[in-house]
N, C-alpha and C positions, 0 to 999 in steps of 0.2 A: 729696960727700954729697947735695948738692942735685940733682946730675945723676942719681945712682942713684935718688933718690926720684921724680924726674920720669919716668925710664925705667920704673920699677915701676908708676907710675900709668898711664902710656900702655899698658903691657902688660895691666894689669887692665882698662882701658877697652876695649882692642882685643878681649880675650878676651870681655868682656861683650857687646860689640857683635856679635861673631861668634856667640856663643851665642844671643843674642836673634834674630839673623838666621836662625840654624838653626831655632830654635823657630818663628819666623814662617813660614819656608819649609815646615816640617813641617805647621803648622796650615793653611797655605794649600793644601798638597797634599791634606791630609785633607778640607778643605772642598770642594776641587775634585772629589775622588773621590766624596764624598757627593752633591754636586750632580749628578755624572754618573750615579750610581746611581739617584737620584730621577728623572732624565730618562729613563734606560733603563726603569725600572719603570713610569713614566707611559706611555712608548711601548708597552710590553707590554700594559698595561691598556687602552690605546686600541685596540690591534690586536685584543685579545680582545673588546672591546665591539663593534668593527666586524664581527668574525667572527660573534659571537652575533647581531648585528643582521641580517647577511646570511642566517644560518641560519634565524632566525625569519621573515624576509621570504620566504625560499624555501618554508618550511613553510606559512606563511600562504597564499602563492600556490597551492601544491599543494592545500591543503585547500579553498581557495576554488574552484579549478577542479573538484575532485572533487564539491563540493557543487553547483556549477552543472550539471555533467554529470548528477548524480543527479536534480536537480530537472528538468532537461531531459528525461531519460528518463521520469521519472514523469509529466510533463506530456504527453508524446507518448503514453504508455500510457493515461492518462486520456482523452485526446482520441480515441484509437482505440476505447476502450470505449464512449464516448458515441456515436461514429459507428455502431459496430456495434449498440448499443442502439436508436438512432434508426431504423436500417434494419429491425431486428427488429420494432419497434413498427409501422413503416409497412407491412411485408410480412406480418406475422402478426396482431398484436393487432387492427388495424382489421377484418380479414376474419373472425377468429374471433369477435369480439364481435358483428359483424353476423350471422354464421351462427347463433350461439346466441340472438340476438334473434328469429330466424325460427322460429316455433313449429313449422312444418311440418318443418323440418330436424331439430329436437330430437325430434319425435314419430317421425320415420322412424328416427332413431338409436336411440331406445328400442326400437322394434319390432324392429330388426335385432339388438340385443343380446339381447332376450328370446328371440327365435326361435333364436338361435345359442348360447344358454347351455345346454350339454348336458354337464355334467361327468361324469355317470354314464350318459349315453345312455338315460335313463329317460323315461317318459311324463309324469312330474311336473315341474313348474317350481317348485321350492321356493325362490322368490326374494322378496326385499324390495326394492321400488322406492320411493325417496325423492325427492319432488318439491317445488318451491318452493310454499309456501302462497299466495303472492301471485298465482300463476298457476293456482290450482285450477280456476276457472271455465273457463279456456281449455283445460284438459286433460280436463274431464269428458266432452265429446263424443268425443274421441279414445279415451279409455279404454273407453267403452261400445262404440264401433264397431270398434276395431282390436285391443284387448287383452282384451276381455271373455272370450274363450275361454280365456285363460291364468289367469284368476281361479279357474276350476274346477280347474285343475291345480296350484294352490298359490301363485300370484302374490299378493303382498300389497303394497298401495300405502299409503304414509304421507306426511304433509305436514310440511314444516319451515319455520318462520318465519325461520330464519337463512340459508337458501339464497336466492340472488338469481336464478340461472339454471342451466340444465343439469339434471342429475339424478345420483343415486347409486344403485347397484344392487349386490346381493350376496346370498349365501345367508342365509336367515332366521336360522339358528342358527350361522352361520359365524364370527361375531365380526369381520367386516370388510365394508366397502362399497367398491366401485370408483367413483371420482368422474369424472364427465364434465361439465366446465364450460369456459368460454372460457379461464380461467387454466390449467386442467390441460392443455389442448391447446397453449396458448402455451408452457408449460414443456416439454412433450414435444417439440414441433417445434424449439424454441430449442436444445435439447441436440444436435440434429443440424445445425441451420442455422448456429449460431454458428461452429464450426470452418471451415465452407465460406466464410462471409462474411469471416472474418479472413484466410484464405488468398487469397480473391478480391481483397480490398481492399488487403492489405499484403504478400502473398506469404509469409506466415508460417503455419506449421502448429502 
């Protein structure tokens, strides 16, 4: 009886130990699998972070290069414009300003325009001539000597406080005046000179 009881106890103990061992092995396997899953997930996240970082770095590099190239092109373009502008001022503005400061040149220009203004090929000169008020004294002698004959044909002279140099001329009742000043000549010549300067300096059309 004692022997059977002892055998039964050993059997129960052995089964309990085996069951506990099986449970422990199962828990350990599950824990190991979970740990491996966490490791794998962490690796994937780390790889994604690295990929995103590489992608962002490449995008940043590309954008930075594009911005630098754009800024470089803009700087070169601005420099070209300044060079062209400087040459325009040196080649045109200085000479046109000095020309229009020369009263004899302006007077000869006025006389040439008045003599050749013949829209209807008539004997009348139905024109309005606008001159700077500040130069009225300088023009009086010229008007009396050179232009007097045109007054009888309809030429009218008025004076403007706002004008600095040059003159404006046009039909009395035509609603417009053609301006002749250093700025007008600058703008006129620059429209022709600028493309030639750009091509000459930079080989661009």
